[in-house]
SEFIDO-754776 format. One line per field, with one value per residue: residue in one letter; x, y, z of N, C-alpha, C in turn; residue number from 1. Coordinates in steps of 0.1 Angstrom, whole numbers, plus 5000, padded with zeros to 4 digits. Layout:
<rs>
kedo: c(A,...)
neast: c(X,...)
nnorth: c(Y,...)
nup: c(Z,...)
caeast: c(X,...)
canorth: c(Y,...)
caup: c(Z,...)
ceast: c(X,...)
cnorth: c(Y,...)
cup: c(Z,...)
pavex: c(NUM,...)
</rs>
This chain:
<rs>
kedo: c(M,P,G,V,L,P,P,G,E,P,V,P,A,D,G,S,L,P,P,A,A,L,A,G,V,G,A,N,G,F,G,V,Y,V,H,V,P,F,C,A,S,R,C,G,Y,C,D,F,N,T,Y,T,A,A,E,L,G,S,G,V,R,R,E,D,Y,A,D,T,V,L,A,E,L,A,L,A,R)
neast: c(0422,0448,0431,0442,0454,0445,0474,0488,0490,0507,0496,0496,0519,0510,0484,0475,0459,0471,0494,0477,0451,0445,0441,0414,0399,0372,0366,0342,0309,0301,0289,0268,0257,0244,0235,0214,0211,0192,0159,0129,0109,0109,0103,0087,0090,0116,0146,0172,0205,0195,0188,0170,0162,0161,0172,0201,0208,0220,0241,0251,0248,0229,0236,0267,0272,0261,0281,0306,0300,0302,0325,0338,0329,0344,0365,0366,0362)
nnorth: c(3221,3222,3222,3251,3254,3278,3296,3288,3272,3242,3206,3195,3165,3144,3151,3171,3202,3234,3263,3288,3277,3270,3291,3306,3287,3277,3303,3305,3294,3258,3237,3212,3189,3161,3135,3105,3079,3061,3045,3033,3031,3044,3076,3094,3121,3122,3140,3131,3112,3082,3051,3019,2993,2967,2976,2976,2956,2922,2928,2953,2973,2992,3002,3003,3022,3045,3041,3048,3074,3091,3084,3100,3125,3124,3133,3159,3175)
nup: c(2993,3021,3055,3080,3111,3135,3154,3185,3215,3219,3225,3256,3260,3281,3281,3305,3310,3295,3307,3301,3298,3321,3334,3344,3357,3376,3376,3368,3362,3359,3333,3321,3295,3294,3269,3269,3252,3253,3249,3252,3234,3198,3190,3164,3159,3168,3168,3181,3185,3190,3204,3205,3228,3212,3190,3198,3209,3232,3240,3251,3275,3298,3325,3319,3299,3319,3340,3322,3316,3342,3347,3329,3333,3360,3350,3350,3369)
caeast: c(0428,0444,0428,0450,0447,0454,0484,0485,0500,0508,0489,0509,0520,0505,0470,0470,0458,0481,0486,0467,0434,0439,0442,0402,0390,0366,0358,0327,0301,0304,0273,0272,0249,0246,0227,0210,0205,0184,0145,0120,0105,0114,0093,0090,0095,0127,0163,0189,0206,0188,0183,0158,0167,0158,0185,0211,0211,0219,0255,0254,0241,0228,0247,0279,0270,0263,0298,0313,0293,0301,0343,0342,0328,0351,0377,0365,0367)
canorth: c(3231,3218,3232,3256,3255,3290,3295,3284,3262,3228,3203,3185,3149,3141,3158,3180,3216,3239,3270,3293,3272,3268,3305,3311,3277,3280,3315,3303,3281,3245,3230,3197,3184,3144,3124,3095,3074,3046,3046,3020,3032,3057,3090,3098,3132,3129,3138,3127,3101,3071,3037,3009,2980,2960,2980,2976,2940,2923,2929,2967,2976,3004,3005,3004,3034,3052,3038,3058,3091,3091,3083,3111,3140,3129,3141,3174,3178)
caup: c(3004,3034,3066,3086,3123,3142,3163,3198,3224,3215,3232,3263,3256,3288,3282,3311,3303,3293,3316,3297,3304,3339,3344,3343,3358,3385,3374,3357,3365,3353,3328,3311,3290,3294,3264,3273,3241,3255,3249,3255,3223,3192,3190,3148,3154,3173,3160,3184,3180,3199,3200,3213,3235,3199,3178,3202,3211,3243,3245,3253,3288,3301,3332,3309,3295,3332,3347,3314,3314,3351,3347,3320,3347,3368,3345,3345,3383)
ceast: c(0428,0440,0444,0446,0452,0465,0481,0492,0496,0502,0498,0504,0509,0491,0465,0467,0469,0479,0479,0453,0430,0439,0429,0395,0387,0364,0345,0323,0307,0291,0278,0258,0247,0233,0223,0205,0201,0169,0138,0113,0110,0106,0099,0093,0109,0141,0174,0192,0202,0189,0178,0167,0170,0171,0195,0216,0215,0235,0260,0241,0238,0237,0260,0280,0270,0279,0304,0309,0300,0318,0343,0341,0338,0366,0377,0367,0382)
cnorth: c(3226,3227,3239,3262,3269,3290,3294,3277,3249,3221,3189,3168,3145,3144,3167,3195,3223,3252,3282,3290,3272,3280,3309,3299,3276,3296,3317,3293,3269,3238,3220,3193,3164,3135,3112,3087,3060,3052,3032,3020,3047,3067,3092,3109,3135,3125,3136,3116,3092,3058,3027,2998,2970,2962,2975,2961,2938,2921,2944,2967,2991,3011,3008,3017,3044,3054,3051,3072,3096,3094,3098,3125,3136,3136,3158,3182,3187)
cup: c(3015,3044,3072,3101,3130,3152,3177,3202,3220,3226,3238,3262,3269,3289,3292,3301,3305,3306,3317,3300,3318,3346,3348,3348,3372,3386,3372,3364,3352,3350,3325,3306,3285,3284,3267,3260,3239,3256,3246,3239,3213,3188,3171,3147,3165,3165,3166,3184,3195,3196,3209,3219,3220,3191,3185,3206,3227,3250,3250,3264,3292,3312,3330,3308,3307,3335,3335,3314,3330,3357,3338,3325,3353,3363,3346,3358,3385)
pavex: c(1,2,3,4,5,6,7,8,9,10,11,12,13,14,15,16,17,18,19,20,21,22,23,24,25,26,27,28,29,30,31,32,33,34,35,36,37,38,39,40,41,42,43,44,45,46,47,48,49,50,51,52,53,54,55,56,57,58,59,60,61,62,63,64,65,66,67,68,69,70,71,72,73,74,75,76,77)
</rs>
């Protein structure tokens, strides 16, 4: 059985928010959770999506991840 989305406004081609979504912007506070998946060691009880440096290898840099998070947050301004 295919899923059916409720009626609503179509997503603008340019990615901007539709007018109905912009109506309440600024009325409420803004909160964000930033998950940092880099750990020195993995705790046995941790259920979070985490990676140790050995699992990631030398091609992944924490600085790149931080830059990407900051760029994503800038989109929310």
